[in-house]
N, C-alpha and C positions, 0 to 999 in steps of 0.2 A: 098235696091236694091236686093242683092243676099243673104242677111243675113239669110233668112229663109230656104235656101236650106241645105240639109244634107251635101253636099260637103263643103260648106262654114263653117258650124258648125264643121265639122271634122277638117278642117284646123285651126280654132280658138283653138280647144282643143289640137291639135298637138303642136302649138306654146306655148300655156299656159303650157303644160306639160314639154316642153323643158326649159321654164323659171323657173318653179318650181324645176326641176332637177338641173339646174345650181345654183340656189340660195341655195338649200340644200347642194350641194357639197361645195360651197364657205363658207357657214356658218360652216360646219363641219371643213374645213381647218382652218378657222379663230379661231374657238374655240378649236380645238384639232388637231393640225398639225401633230401629230404622225400618222394620217391616211395615210400619204404618207411615204412609206418605205424608199425612197431615198430623204433625206432632202435637199440635194444639188440641187434638181430639184424643190423645193417648189415654187419658184417664177414662173418658167415655167408653173406649174400646175395652179397657180392663173391666169396667163395671158390667158391660154387656156380656162378655165372656164368662165372668164370674157368676152372673145370674144364670146363664145357660148351664154352667157346671152344677150349680146348686139345684136347679130345677131337675136336671137329669138324675142327679144323685137321689133327690127326694122321690122322684117317680119310681126309680128302681127299688128303693127301700119300701115304698108303699106297695108296689106290685108283689114283692117278696113276702111282706107281712100279711097281705090280704089274700093272696092266691097261691103262694109258694108252698 
C-alpha cells in the first residue's frame, strides 16, 4: 500500500530504533543494574522502559497493519 513511500519507511525506522533503544537499556539494566545511580528506583526504570518498548512495538505493528 504505502510501504514504498519515504514517509512510511521513515516511520518504520523510527519505531525500530525506539525498540532497539528500549531493548538495549533493559538488557543493560538486567545484566548490570549499577547503571542506575538510584537503586531504589530500579523497578520504576524497568517499568518505564518496558512501557516504551511495548508502545514502540504496538505502533510499528499498527503502522504495518494499516498502511503497509
